[in-house]
N, C-alpha and C positions, 0 to 999 in steps of 0.2 A: 251183650256178651263180650268179655275181655279176650285178649289174644291167647292167654293160657287156656281158658275154657275151650276156645276154638280148636287149639291144637289137640287137646284131650279128646274132643269129639271126633276130630279127624283121625286120630289113632284108632279109636274104637271102630269107626266106619271102615278103616283099612284092615282091620283084624290084627293089629299089633298092640302090644301092651308094654307097660314099664318103660325101660330104656331101650327097647328094641329099635324104636324110631328116634334118631337123634333130633334135637330141637331144630337145628339148621335144615335138616332134610324135610322136616314138617313145614318149615317156612317156605322152602322151595316148592313143595307140593301145593301149599296154599296159594302161592303166587301163580303157579301154572293154572290152577283151577279158576282163579279170579280173572286172569287174562283171557283164558278161553271163553269164559262166560260173557265177559264184556264184549269181546270181538264177535261172539255169536249174536248178541243182542244188536250190535251195530249193523251186522249184515242183515238181520231180520228187519230192522227199521228202514234200511236203504231199499230193500226189496219192496216194502210196503209203499214207500214214497215213489218208487219207479212205477208201481201199478196205479197210483193215484194221479200222476201227471206224466205227460209225454214231453213237457218242456225241458229240453236238454240243459239249458242254462240254469234252471231252477234245481234240477237234479244234481248238477255238478256243484252248485253253490251249497246245497244241502249236504252233499258228501263231504265237502271241506269242513263245514261247521260240526257235523256229527263226528267226523274223524277226530277233530280237535278236542271235542268234549269227551270222547271215549278215551283218548290218550291221557287227558287230565284226570279222569276217574281212575284209570290204571295207575297213574303216578301216585295219587292220594292213597289208593288201596295198598300199593307196595310199601309206601311210607308207614302206613298203619300196621302192616304185617311185620316189617323188619325192625321198626323202631318203636319200642314201648314207651320210651321217655322222650320228652321234647329236647332235653339237653344232648342226648346221644344223636338225635337227628340233626340238630344244628351243627354239632361238631362234624358229623359226616358231610353235611351240606357244604360247610366251609372248606373241607379238604377237597371235595369234588370241584367246587368253584375255582379254587386255586389251580388245581390240575388242569381243568379245561382252559383256563386263561393262559396257562403256559403252553399247553400242547396244541390247542385248537381255538384260537381267538376267532377264526372265521365262523366256526360253529355258533359261537355266542352272538356274533354280529348278525348272522342270518336269523337267529331266533329273535333278537331285539328288533331287527328290521321288519319281521313279520308283524309284530305288534304296532310298529309305526305305520305300516300299510293299512292295518285295521283301524287304528286310532284316527289317522288323518284321511282315511277313505281315499287313498291315492288312486285306486282303480278297483273294479269288480269284474267278475267273470262275464265275458261277452263284450267288454269294452276294448277299443283299439288304443294301444299305447305304444310309445317309443321309450325304451330305456337304453341310454347310451346310443349305440349305432343300430340296435335291433328294434324292428317295428313288427307288431303282430297283434292278433286278437287274443285276449286272455282266456285260456281254457281251464286253468286250475290255479288255485292259491294254496300253498302249503307252508308248513312251519319253517322249512329250510330253503325252499325254492318255489318259483311260480313258473307256469308254462305258457308259451305263446305259440299260436299258429302263425308262422312267419309270413310276412308280406313284403314286397319290394325286393331288395337285394338285386339279383340279375333280372328280375321281372319288372317291367315298366309300370308306371302309374299305380304302384303299391297294390298289386294284386297278389293273391296267395302263391307261395312257392311250393306248398305241400309239406314243408318241413316243420316239425314240432321242436321248439327251442325251449330248453329249461334254463332259467336264469336264477342265480343265487339271490336271495332276498337282500343281501348286504349291498348290492349295487344301487338300490334306491337311496342309500345314504350318501353315496359318493358321485352318482351319475344323475344328469337331468332326467326327470320323468315327464314325458309329454303325453297328455290324455286327449285323444281326438274327440271324445264324445261327452265328457263330463262338463256340466255347466251350460254348454252350448252344443247342440247336436249336429251342427253343420261346420264345414270348413270352407275357406275361400280357395277357389281354383281359378286358374287363368288359362285362356286360350288366345293364342296370337296368330294373326293372319296379316301378311304384307300385301297391300294393294298396289297395283301398277300406278306409276305417277300420272298416267293419262286418264285414270279412272276417277269417278266421283267419290272421293273419300267420305264426304258428308253423308251421302246415301248409304255407303257401306257401313258407316258407324250406326246409322239408324237401323239397318237390317240386323246387325249383330245384337243391338240392344233389344229390339222387338222379338227376335228369335229366342233370346235367353229368357225374357219375361214370359213369353208364351209357354216355353218348356217348363218353367217353374210352376206356372198356373196349372198345366196339364198333370204335373206330378202330384198335385194336391198339397204340396208343402207350403206352409205359410210361416216362414221364419219370423220369430219375434225376439226382441232383446231379452236376454235372461235376467231374471229377478233374483238377486242374491238372497240367501236365507242364512241367518246366523253368521258364522265366520267364513262362509263360502267366498270364493274369489269374486271380486267385482269386475265384470266384463263390460266394456263400453264399445259400442259400434254406432257410429253416426249414420251409417247408411247400410241397409240390408238388401237393396235392390241392385240388379245388374248395372254395371257401368263400363263404358269403353274408353280407354285412354289412347291418345294419339302420340306417336313418336315419328320423327323424320329420320329416314335412313338413306343410304346411297342407292338403294334398290326400290324405294317407293315409300308409301305411308304404312307404317307399322301400327296396326290396331290391336290392342290387347283387351280382351273381354275378361272382366273380373266378376265372378258370380258365386253364389252359395250352392253347395251340394252336400249330400251326406258322405261321410268318409269312405264308405264301401262302394259308392256310385261314382267315384271320381272319373274313372276311365270311360264308363258307359255314358255319362253325361257329356263329357267332352266329345265323344264320337258322335252322339246324336246331334249336338249343336253344330259341329263342323259339317256334317252331311247337309243339314238344313240351310246353313249359311252359304255353302258352296252352290246349292241348288238355287237359292235366291240371287246370288251374284250372277249366275249364268243367265237367269231370266232378265236381270237388269242390265246385262252387258258389262258388268264389272270384272276386270281381269285381276287375277292373283299373280303376284311376282314370285318366281321360283329361283331367282338368281342367287339368293342367300342360302339355298339348300345344297 
């Protein structure tokens, strides 16, 4: 069915004939009907998906993709309704492109950056990322912006602040993008304890190493070096087991435990390790120096 036949059918269904319904009004009516129908279908599909799965991450990701598909279909439908010839459409598209470039280049950059995020797979919903100075868990990806559940800021150890931050997509083109979970699902964390000069620092180092190894085994995590696929980043780690480094200070022996943990367990893991280490130090008679606090 061509566009003219569609308008004629629309006039008959609306009960108007001849020139009573201007051609432009018919196009407006057709556009409204198409948009309403597509949005109705989009909502019905999302309701179906919500009933089929309770995984919030999958529902959110599906909502983003279905929304993008719906808007693309709407765009194509509007083009089909309003532009009967390709030449007219290309002329109109050129005028719109020039206008947007002059008036709102940020809008174009956000749209282009959206495809960069998809093409390069910079992050997905549920991953923890840092863009510029903002750190958070991705809750939504959109055509113009993405949303993060903020962590850190005034809250220590990168725990949630409860704030939802919306960031323009264009920032990924100009700011560093740090992904905490892509490629390697662990991060390195450090825990520092200063032992009194009169204490046995060798035994203290053994206790810290053994405690970290035990905690890692109890968690069931078995970190393995990531294997790159295709054009993914090549990550090299020579050592994945806990290790303690020794530094001399004017207050005693500073022991720094370096260990792997999951990004969202950084504070909990440090707290558990510190409690067990202090308990072991107390049993062994090892004193902790507090002069530098």
